[in-house]
N, C-alpha and C positions, 0 to 999 in steps of 0.2 A: 680863898677868892683871888683868883688871878687878877694883878694889878694891869691897867691897860695901858699902852703906850702911850707918850703923848706926842710923839712921830708917828703912829698911826693914825689920829685924832688929825691931826694937821692936814697929813695928805687926803685923808678921805674928804675934809674940807677942800682943797684943790678941786677933786675930782667932783665933789656937789656942785663947786660955783661953773664947772665945766671946762676946768682949766688942764684937762688931760695932759697936755707936752709938758706941764712944770710938774704935775703927779708923776709922771712916766720918768724924769729925769730925776726925781726925787728916790723913785722906789728902784732906780739902778743905783744907787748910793746908798740901799737901804743897811743900818746899820747890824740887823741880824735875821735870823730866818724867823723867829718869832712873832718881830714887828711886822712882817711881810703877812704872817698869817693872821694876825689882828687885824689887819687893815683888811685883808681878804673878806675873813668876818663880818667887818663894818660894811663893806661894799656890800655882802652877801645879803646882811639883813636889812638894807636900805634898798636891794634891787637894782643897783649900781654896775654890779659886773656885768649882767644882759647886756645893757645900755651900752656899755664904753667894753667893746669888745679887745682892744690894744691896750689899756689899763688890765683887764682880767689875762691875756698871752704876757704882758711884762712882770708881775706879779708870780704865774707861775714859772716862768724862764728864771726868774730871780729866785724864788725859792729852790728850782734845781740847782742853780750856780753856788747859794750859798751852803745848800747842804753836801753839795759834792766834796770829795775829798781831794785835798790840795796835793798837786802835785809835785812843788817845792816848796820848802820855808827860808826865809830870809834868814840870816844870819844873827 
């Protein structure tokens, strides 16, 4: 059984409260792809992804950004 991320629950709470600007800001600094995917699952189950298109786009963009290979690594 997978353990749910605390981060995903907190950001989902922001979206449920209607504070999408704060939620999008948190999505842009998401810790991992798994956390963003869990957030999408929570929002999809509560049918909030359809209501808030900006959040849907932000999560999809962040998953793509975190999944992409890095062009360089810091020393």
